[in-house]
N, C-alpha and C positions, 0 to 999 in steps of 0.2 A: 822310427816307424815310417812307413810310406802312407801318407794321408791323401786320399783322393776324393774329390767331389765332382760329380758329372751331372749334366742336365740332359735329359732325354726328352725330345719332342716326339710324342707318339701320334700316329695318324688318328684323327678324331674318332673314326669308327672302331678303333681298338683301345682307346684310352681307358674306358671303364674296366676292360679285361686285362690291362697290362700286368697287374700283380700276378694273375694266373698264368699269363703268357711267359713271364720271366721266372716263374716259381722254380722250375727244375734247375735253372742256372743259379738262381739265388741260393737254393738249398745246397747244391754241390759246392758253391764257393764258400758258404758258411762252414761247411764241413772240412775245408782245407786246414791243415795244422797251423799254417802261418797266417790265417785270416783272423784279425782281431775283431772286426765287425763288418757288416755288409747290410746296410739299411736303406730302404726306399721311403720317400715321402712324396706326396702329391702337392704340387704348387697350389697355394690358396688363390693366386691371381690368374692362373692359366690351367684349366682342367686337362689340357692335353700334354702338360709338362710334368715329368717326374724328376726328382732330384735323388741321386744316389750318393750316399756317404759311406765310404769304405776305408779300411785300413789294413795294412799287412805288416807283419813283424819286422821285416827287413828286405833287402834287395833279393835275397834268395827266395823268400816267400812270394814276392811279387813276380819273379821270373817263373816260379812253379805255377802260379795262377795263370799267367799268360800262356804257358806251355801246356796247360791241361787239356784233356779231351773235351771237357764241358765248355771250356773257353772257345775251342775250335768250333764246336757245335753251335754255340751262341753266335759266333761270327757269321756262320752260314744261315742260321734260322731267324735271328732277331731283326736284322735290317729291314725285312719286308714290312714290319709293323711300325717303322719309324718314318717320320716326315722329313727328317734331316739328320745329318751326322751329329752324334752327341758332342757336347762341348765339355771340356774337362779342365780341372785344376789339379795338379799332381805335385806334392811337395814332400820332402823329408822333414820330419819333425822329431825333435829330441825329447820324446816321451813315449810311453807305451800304453797309455790309457787316457781317458777323458780327465781333465782337471775341473775343479769346481769354479764356477763363475762367482768370484768373491763379491762383486758389486750387487749381486742379488742373493746373498746368503740367506738361508732360511734357518730360523732358530737361534 
């Protein structure tokens, strides 16, 4: 799978509304057949920063995402709400779902 984590620094005046601002893009991405997950979290240390954790089945699914109409719309619409260009880590991982964290096993 393609595993991506990105940090989005949102302009302070838009930070509280970021989940709503990004909602249409988030929902459209989650509906893509090759999207395994697409989840946002707000930083505990910086209220203007959101972390996106996403995964796509394979290269074809990643290409379909980047080539989609909702991705093109997001490229046009979302930057106005950002304080800087998002930072990203993008890696291919030889698995297709989350693994258990054995060191913190429950039960």
